[in-house]
NUMI-809752 format. One line per 5 residues: number of its first residue (from 1); their letters; for each residue x, y, z of C-alpha. Coordinates in Angstrom, 1 decimal, padded with zeros to 4 digits, always signed. Layout:
// NUMI-809752
NUM> A> X,Y,Z; ...
This chain:
// NUMI-809752
1> MEWIR> -064.2,+008.3,+012.1; -065.5,+005.3,+010.0; -064.1,+006.9,+006.8; -060.6,+007.2,+008.4; -060.6,+003.5,+009.3
6> FAYLV> -061.8,+002.6,+005.8; -059.1,+004.8,+004.3; -056.3,+003.0,+006.2; -057.8,-000.4,+005.3; -057.5,+000.7,+001.6
11> LGALM> -053.9,+001.8,+002.2; -053.1,-001.5,+003.8; -054.4,-003.3,+000.8; -052.5,-001.1,-001.5; -049.2,-001.6,+000.4
16> RPGNA> -049.5,-005.3,+001.3; -046.5,-007.0,-000.3; -048.3,-010.4,-000.7; -045.9,-013.0,-002.0; -043.3,-010.5,-003.2
21> HVSGP> -040.0,-010.1,-001.5; -040.0,-007.0,+000.6; -036.3,-006.4,-000.2; -036.9,-005.9,-003.9; -034.7,-006.7,-006.9
26> DTVLN> -031.1,-007.8,-006.2; -029.8,-005.3,-008.7; -030.8,-002.5,-006.4; -030.2,-004.0,-002.9; -026.6,-003.1,-002.5
31> CCEGD> -026.3,-000.3,-005.0; -026.6,+002.8,-003.0; -025.6,+004.9,+000.0; -027.1,+008.2,+001.0; -029.9,+010.1,+002.7
36> ILLLL> -033.4,+010.6,+001.3; -035.8,+012.9,+003.0; -039.5,+012.8,+001.8; -041.3,+016.2,+002.0; -044.9,+015.1,+001.8
41> DSSGS> -047.8,+017.6,+001.3; -050.2,+016.6,+004.1; -052.3,+019.7,+004.1; -056.1,+020.0,+003.6; -055.8,+020.8,-000.1
46> VSSYE> -054.8,+017.1,-000.6; -057.7,+014.8,-000.5; -057.6,+011.6,+001.7; -057.6,+009.5,-001.5; -054.6,+011.4,-002.9
51> FLRLL> -052.8,+011.2,+000.3; -053.2,+007.4,+000.4; -052.1,+007.1,-003.2; -048.9,+009.1,-002.4; -048.1,+006.8,+000.5
56> HFLSE> -048.5,+003.8,-001.7; -046.3,+005.4,-004.4; -043.6,+006.0,-001.8; -043.9,+002.4,-000.6; -043.2,+001.0,-004.0
61> LLRPF> -040.6,+003.6,-004.8; -038.5,+002.8,-001.8; -039.1,-000.9,-001.5; -036.0,-002.2,-003.3; -033.4,-000.2,-001.3
66> SLGYG> -031.3,-001.7,+001.5; -031.8,+000.6,+004.6; -029.6,+001.7,+007.4; -026.1,+002.9,+008.0; -023.9,+002.2,+005.1
71> HVRVG> -026.9,+001.9,+002.8; -029.9,+004.3,+002.4; -031.4,+006.3,+005.2; -035.0,+007.5,+004.8; -036.9,+010.2,+006.7
76> LLQVG> -040.4,+011.6,+006.3; -041.4,+015.2,+007.0; -045.1,+016.2,+006.5; -046.2,+019.7,+005.4; -049.2,+021.2,+007.2
81> TEPHL> -050.0,+024.3,+009.2; -046.9,+023.3,+011.3; -044.4,+020.8,+009.8; -044.3,+017.4,+011.5; -041.3,+015.0,+011.3
86> EFGLD> -043.0,+011.6,+011.0; -039.7,+009.8,+011.3; -036.0,+010.7,+011.0; -033.2,+009.4,+008.9; -032.0,+006.9,+011.6
91> AYNSQ> -035.4,+005.6,+012.5; -035.6,+002.4,+010.4; -033.0,-000.1,+009.2; -035.3,-002.6,+007.5; -037.9,-002.5,+004.8
96> TDLQG> -040.4,-004.2,+007.1; -040.1,-001.4,+009.6; -040.2,+001.3,+006.9; -043.3,-000.1,+005.2; -045.0,-000.3,+008.6
101> ALLRT> -044.2,+003.3,+009.3; -045.7,+004.4,+006.0; -048.8,+002.4,+006.7; -049.2,+004.2,+010.1; -048.7,+007.7,+008.7
106> RQLQG> -051.8,+010.0,+009.2; -052.6,+013.1,+007.3; -052.2,+016.4,+009.1; -054.7,+018.5,+007.2; -054.5,+022.3,+007.8
111> DTNTE> -052.6,+024.9,+005.7; -049.8,+024.3,+003.2; -046.9,+025.9,+005.1; -044.1,+024.6,+002.9; -041.7,+027.4,+003.9
116> AALRQ> -041.8,+026.3,+007.6; -041.2,+022.7,+006.5; -038.2,+023.6,+004.4; -036.6,+025.4,+007.3; -036.9,+022.1,+009.2
121> VQGVL> -035.5,+020.3,+006.2; -032.3,+022.3,+006.6; -031.9,+021.0,+010.2; -032.7,+017.4,+009.2; -030.5,+017.0,+006.1
126> TKAGG> -027.7,+019.5,+006.4; -027.0,+018.7,+010.1; -027.6,+015.0,+009.7; -025.0,+012.7,+011.4; -022.8,+010.2,+009.6
131> ETKLP> -020.5,+010.9,+006.7; -021.0,+014.4,+005.5; -019.9,+013.6,+002.0; -022.7,+011.2,+001.4; -025.3,+012.4,-001.1
136> KVLLW> -028.5,+013.9,+000.3; -031.8,+014.0,-001.6; -035.0,+015.9,-000.9; -038.0,+014.4,-002.6; -040.9,+016.9,-002.6
141> LTDGV> -044.4,+015.5,-003.2; -047.1,+018.2,-003.6; -050.5,+018.8,-005.2; -049.0,+022.2,-006.4; -051.6,+024.3,-004.6
146> QPGNV> -050.1,+027.4,-003.0; -046.5,+026.2,-002.5; -045.5,+029.5,-001.1; -042.3,+031.5,-001.5; -040.0,+028.4,-001.5
151> NKLMA> -037.4,+029.3,-004.2; -035.0,+031.0,-001.8; -035.1,+028.2,+000.7; -034.7,+025.6,-002.0; -031.7,+027.5,-003.4
156> ELRRE> -030.1,+027.5,+000.0; -030.5,+023.7,+000.2; -029.0,+023.2,-003.2; -026.0,+025.4,-002.2; -025.5,+023.1,+000.8
161> GVVVL> -025.3,+020.1,-001.5; -028.9,+018.8,-001.3; -030.3,+017.5,-004.5; -034.0,+018.4,-004.9; -036.5,+016.4,-006.8
166> AVSTG> -040.3,+017.1,-007.1; -043.5,+015.3,-008.0; -046.7,+017.4,-008.5; -050.1,+015.8,-008.8; -051.9,+019.0,-009.6
171> HGNYQ> -051.8,+022.0,-011.8; -049.3,+023.9,-009.7; -047.0,+026.8,-010.6; -044.6,+025.2,-013.1; -042.0,+028.0,-012.7
176> VLRNS> -041.8,+027.7,-009.0; -041.3,+023.9,-009.2; -038.9,+024.2,-012.0; -036.8,+026.7,-010.1; -036.9,+024.5,-007.0
181> VTPPI> -035.5,+021.2,-008.4; -031.9,+020.4,-009.2; -031.2,+019.9,-012.9; -031.7,+018.0,-015.1; -035.3,+019.0,-015.0
186> ESHLH> -036.5,+016.2,-017.3; -035.6,+013.5,-014.8; -036.0,+015.5,-011.5; -039.4,+017.1,-012.0; -042.6,+015.1,-012.7
191> FVDID> -046.2,+016.3,-013.3; -048.6,+013.4,-013.1; -052.3,+012.7,-012.4; -052.7,+010.9,-009.0; -054.3,+007.9,-010.6
196> DISII> -051.4,+007.5,-013.0; -048.6,+008.2,-010.5; -047.3,+004.6,-010.7; -046.1,+005.2,-014.2; -043.2,+007.4,-013.0
201> TDDLR> -042.0,+004.9,-010.2; -039.2,+003.3,-012.2; -038.0,+006.5,-013.8; -037.9,+008.4,-010.5; -036.2,+005.5,-008.7
206> EAIIE> -033.5,+005.3,-011.4; -032.9,+009.1,-011.0; -032.5,+008.6,-007.3; -030.2,+005.6,-007.8; -028.0,+007.7,-010.1
211> LIRAE> -027.7,+010.3,-007.3; -026.9,+007.9,-004.4; -025.2,+005.0,-006.2; -022.3,+003.8,-004.1; -019.2,+003.0,-006.2
216> RLLVT> -018.2,+000.2,-003.9; -015.1,-000.9,-005.8; -013.1,+002.0,-007.3; -010.1,+001.8,-009.6; -007.6,+004.6,-009.5
221> QVTSS> -004.0,+005.3,-010.6; -004.2,+003.0,-013.6; -000.9,+002.6,-015.6; +000.3,+000.0,-018.1; +001.3,-002.3,-015.3
226> RAVLQ> -000.4,-001.2,-012.1; -003.7,-000.2,-010.6; -005.1,+000.7,-007.2; -008.4,-000.7,-006.0; -010.3,+001.2,-003.3
231> WRPVL> -013.5,+000.3,-001.4; -015.6,+001.4,+001.5; -014.7,-001.0,+004.4; -017.4,-003.2,+005.8; -015.3,-005.4,+008.1
236> STSTG> -012.7,-005.0,+010.8; -009.7,-007.0,+011.8; -011.8,-008.8,+014.4; -014.8,-009.6,+012.1; -013.3,-011.1,+009.0
241> YYHLR> -011.1,-010.6,+006.0; -011.3,-009.9,+002.2; -010.6,-012.4,-000.6; -009.4,-010.6,-003.7; -009.3,-012.2,-007.1
246> YTPVG> -008.4,-010.5,-010.4; -007.8,-011.9,-013.9; -007.8,-010.8,-017.5; -011.3,-010.8,-018.8; -010.6,-013.5,-021.4
251> KAEGG> -009.5,-015.8,-018.5; -012.5,-014.9,-016.4; -014.8,-016.0,-019.2; -012.9,-019.0,-020.4; -009.6,-020.8,-020.7
256> DPQDD> -007.3,-022.0,-018.0; -008.3,-020.3,-014.8; -004.8,-020.7,-013.3; -003.2,-018.8,-016.2; -002.6,-015.1,-015.3
261> ASSQY> -005.2,-015.3,-012.5; -004.2,-013.9,-009.1; -005.7,-014.2,-005.7; -004.8,-012.8,-002.3; -006.3,-012.4,+001.2
266> LPGDS> -006.4,-008.9,+002.8; -007.0,-007.9,+006.5; -010.5,-006.9,+007.5; -009.5,-003.3,+008.1; -008.1,-002.9,+004.5
271> SWVEL> -009.6,-000.3,+002.3; -007.3,-000.4,-000.7; -004.7,-002.6,-002.5; -002.3,-002.0,-005.3; -002.2,-004.5,-008.2
276> TNLHP> +001.2,-004.9,-009.8; +002.8,-006.7,-012.8; -000.3,-006.3,-014.9; -000.2,-006.6,-018.7; -000.5,-003.4,-020.8
281> ETTYA> -003.7,-002.7,-022.8; -005.5,-005.6,-021.0; -009.0,-005.6,-019.5; -009.1,-007.1,-016.0; -012.0,-008.2,-013.8
286> AFLTP> -011.6,-007.9,-010.1; -013.7,-009.6,-007.4; -013.6,-008.6,-003.8; -015.4,-010.8,-001.3; -015.9,-009.8,+002.3
291> EYNQE> -015.6,-013.0,+004.3; -017.8,-012.7,+007.4; -019.0,-015.8,+009.3; -022.2,-014.2,+010.7; -023.8,-013.1,+007.5
296> YLNTL> -023.4,-013.1,+003.7; -021.9,-010.0,+002.2; -022.1,-009.3,-001.5; -019.0,-009.8,-003.7; -017.9,-006.4,-005.1
301> TVSFT> -016.8,-006.4,-008.8; -015.2,-004.0,-011.1; -013.5,-004.1,-014.5; -010.7,-001.9,-015.8; -008.3,-001.7,-018.7
306> TLPDV> -004.6,-000.9,-018.3; -003.0,+001.7,-020.3; -000.7,+001.1,-023.4; +002.8,+000.3,-022.5; +005.1,+003.4,-022.4
311> LSPAV> +008.7,+002.6,-023.2; +011.4,+004.9,-022.0; +012.5,+007.4,-023.2; +009.0,+008.7,-024.0; +010.0,+012.4,-023.3
316> VLVSE> +013.2,+014.3,-023.3; +013.4,+017.5,-021.2; +016.0,+020.3,-021.1; +016.8,+022.5,-018.1; +019.7,+024.5,-016.5
321> SGLDR> +020.7,+025.8,-019.9; +023.9,+027.9,-019.7; +026.7,+029.1,-022.0; +028.6,+025.8,-022.0; +026.2,+023.3,-020.3
326> VRVSW> +022.7,+021.9,-020.5; +020.9,+019.3,-018.3; +019.0,+016.6,-020.2; +016.4,+014.5,-018.5; +014.1,+011.7,-019.8
331> GPLQP> +011.3,+009.4,-018.6; +009.6,+007.4,-017.5; +012.2,+005.7,-015.2; +012.0,+001.9,-015.7; +015.0,+000.4,-013.8
336> NRIQR> +013.5,-003.1,-013.7; +013.4,-003.2,-017.5; +016.3,-001.1,-018.7; +020.0,-002.1,-018.3; +021.5,+001.2,-019.3
341> YRVEY> +021.1,+004.5,-021.2; +023.3,+006.0,-023.9; +023.3,+009.7,-024.5; +024.8,+011.0,-027.7; +025.2,+014.7,-028.5
346> GAIPS> +026.9,+016.8,-031.2; +026.8,+020.3,-032.6; +024.5,+020.8,-035.6; +025.2,+020.3,-038.5; +028.5,+018.3,-038.3
351> GQVQI> +030.0,+018.5,-034.8; +031.9,+015.7,-033.3; +029.6,+013.2,-031.5; +030.2,+012.7,-027.8; +028.8,+009.7,-025.8
356> VSLRG> +027.8,+009.3,-022.2; +026.7,+005.9,-020.7; +024.5,+005.7,-017.7; +022.9,+003.0,-015.5; +019.3,+002.1,-016.1
361> DINST> +018.1,+003.7,-012.8; +019.4,+007.2,-013.8; +017.3,+009.5,-016.0; +019.3,+012.8,-016.0; +022.7,+014.0,-016.9
366> LLTGL> +024.5,+017.4,-017.2; +026.3,+017.9,-020.6; +029.3,+020.2,-020.2; +032.0,+021.7,-022.4; +029.6,+023.0,-025.0
371> QPGTQ> +029.9,+026.0,-027.2; +027.9,+029.1,-026.4; +025.0,+030.0,-028.7; +025.2,+026.6,-030.4; +022.4,+024.2,-031.4
376> YLVTV> +023.0,+020.5,-030.5; +021.3,+017.3,-031.4; +020.9,+015.0,-028.4; +019.8,+011.4,-028.7; +018.9,+009.3,-025.6
381> SALYS> +018.8,+005.5,-026.2; +017.5,+002.9,-023.8; +018.9,-000.7,-023.9; +016.3,-003.1,-022.5; +017.0,-006.4,-020.8
386> TGTEK> +015.2,-008.1,-023.6; +017.8,-006.8,-026.0; +015.5,-004.3,-027.7; +016.5,-000.6,-027.9; +014.5,+002.6,-028.1
391> AMSAR> +015.8,+006.1,-028.8; +014.4,+009.6,-028.8; +016.2,+012.8,-030.1; +015.8,+016.4,-029.2; +017.4,+019.7,-030.3
396> ICTQE> +018.9,+021.9,-027.5; +020.6,+025.3,-027.5; +023.2,+026.7,-025.3; +022.8,+030.3,-024.2; +024.4,+033.0,-026.4
401> MRPAL> +027.3,+035.1,-025.2; +026.0,+038.6,-024.7; +029.0,+040.9,-024.0; +028.2,+044.0,-022.0; +028.7,+047.5,-023.2
406> NDLQL> +032.4,+048.5,-022.6; +032.1,+052.2,-022.2; +029.6,+055.1,-022.3; +030.2,+058.8,-022.5; +027.9,+061.8,-022.6
411> IPVGR> +029.6,+064.9,-024.2; +027.7,+068.2,-024.0; +027.6,+070.1,-027.3; +025.0,+072.7,-026.4; +022.6,+073.9,-023.7
416> DTVQV> +020.3,+070.9,-024.0; +022.2,+068.6,-026.4; +024.7,+065.8,-025.8; +026.8,+063.5,-027.9; +026.4,+059.9,-026.7
421> EWHCQ> +029.4,+057.6,-027.5; +030.0,+054.0,-026.5; +032.1,+050.9,-027.2; +031.0,+047.3,-027.4; +032.2,+043.9,-028.8
426> EEGLR> +030.6,+043.5,-032.2; +030.4,+039.7,-032.5; +026.8,+038.5,-032.8; +025.5,+042.0,-032.3; +022.1,+042.9,-033.7
431> GYWLN> +022.0,+046.6,-032.7; +021.5,+049.0,-029.8; +018.6,+050.4,-027.7; +018.9,+053.9,-026.4; +016.5,+055.1,-023.7
436> WQKSD> +016.3,+058.7,-022.3; +014.0,+061.4,-021.0; +013.8,+064.7,-022.8; +012.2,+068.0,-022.0; +008.9,+068.5,-023.9
441> TQSSS> +007.0,+071.8,-023.7; +004.1,+070.3,-025.7; +003.5,+067.6,-023.1; +001.5,+068.1,-019.9; +004.1,+065.9,-018.2
446> PLASS> +007.5,+067.6,-017.5; +009.4,+064.6,-018.6; +008.7,+062.2,-021.5; +010.5,+058.9,-022.1; +012.0,+058.3,-025.5
451> TLYLP> +013.7,+055.3,-027.1; +015.8,+054.8,-030.2; +017.0,+051.7,-032.0; +020.4,+051.8,-033.9; +021.9,+049.2,-036.2
456> PGSFS> +025.2,+047.4,-035.5; +028.2,+049.4,-036.3; +026.7,+052.5,-034.6; +028.9,+053.9,-031.8; +027.4,+057.4,-031.2
461> ASLTR> +024.2,+059.4,-031.3; +023.2,+063.0,-030.7; +020.3,+063.7,-028.3; +018.6,+067.1,-028.2; +016.1,+069.0,-026.0
466> LAPST> +017.2,+067.1,-022.9; +016.3,+068.1,-019.3; +019.1,+069.4,-017.1; +019.4,+065.9,-015.4; +018.5,+063.3,-018.0
471> RVCVS> +019.3,+059.7,-017.5; +020.6,+058.1,-020.7; +020.9,+054.3,-021.1; +022.5,+052.2,-024.0; +022.0,+048.4,-024.2
476> PVYNS> +023.4,+046.0,-026.8; +020.9,+043.7,-028.5; +021.7,+040.0,-029.5; +019.7,+037.2,-031.0; +018.7,+035.9,-027.5
481> GRGNG> +017.9,+039.3,-026.0; +019.5,+042.4,-024.6; +023.0,+042.4,-023.1; +024.0,+044.4,-020.1; +024.0,+048.1,-020.8
486> LCCTT> +025.3,+051.3,-019.2; +023.6,+054.5,-018.0; +024.7,+058.0,-017.4; +023.1,+061.2,-016.2; +023.6,+064.5,-018.1
491> HTHTA> +024.9,+067.7,-016.5; +025.5,+070.9,-018.4; +029.0,+071.3,-019.8; +030.2,+068.1,-018.1; +031.2,+064.8,-019.7
496> YRGNQ> +030.8,+061.6,-017.7; +032.0,+058.0,-018.2; +029.4,+055.4,-017.3; +029.8,+052.3,-015.1; +028.0,+049.0,-015.0
């Protein structure tokens, strides 16, 4: 047992923080929120020296993170003949406790039963308490010897939202490891000699940070004059309040701090706020400070740029088009800036111009008394309170009059032939479509459908080889489509007048 005591003395020397701060760099402290489960190969194929080096590597890798609920939760599952959960995700809330737990971890030895360990991983990560939407990371550390049939279990974990990363210290099966990790492979899969493992610490930590980084202050719904800030609440009404400051970046870096700077206090249970009266195309810096008298909480910061100013009318829309009317709408609606709208419309090319005046809080009007099948030019003008004016024009069309067929007759002129005659108003007419079914002995189908297009001015057609009861339809055709047609059914030696 002397060698075991010696080994842990070596591990203690490797992991002793000395004069360094256990908490690590400030840039990492408050950056992240999520669950990290360490899957550590603790089987007999890993030498005691390698095992100690892996623990030291994990110690340095995790040292900078803030731990506990609302930050990073860390668990350790060892792989051996039977998996062993060294500590769960809720076990430690401080770096001191976590580092001590790593120092006390003992190697299992035995077989490399990774498959059994992965089945336990599913229970630890996918059924973990807390916020289910938080990122979950599995970091697999192995010597690559006989990993087993793990690809199916790893794929199940990935489907459940777990991000898999791997570090191999031996010459393991590259394809198995590659298929196990979550892309991108170049940052989530590392092969390294155990003596050089420290060289991947920073890169692997950065990859983990990118996966569990907590966007503490989010900016949404940005327009030219508004933006919404959202954050994950860390206070309550009884424990404190938030102090919010925001200002154009130029003012934040220099100039008069009172000019264009804004400040407000928000209740402790707040999780969002809407900023209004912002300047268009301006970059703002926002600072949200949780004020809590029992401990210091980091100020959350974010910068964003408002969109260019959009002056109404920026778009003109047409709806409810009819024979003599059309609805015209425009946007965006800006009642605080616009005094009134003026809508002008006239038939193209030289129709009389009509004018409609509307209040600044109205963005739609129905134009009536228009001519059917006519193109109009509509201009919407906005008069701003500053005295400026902006206009936008659009072409609109009323629906075309499409008179229905007046009359349809089928006059038998033989055993299977009829004369089709009809009447229709000719104005705007482009032609006629005839549809019928005729008897065809060449076809395997007893009835075959036929169509015929006739030019304007045609008022009759002769149809032959018709079945005893053939339905014949005639429809007028206009520029905007078909008008209402009529249909009749043939009967031998009988003439019929059609109805709509």
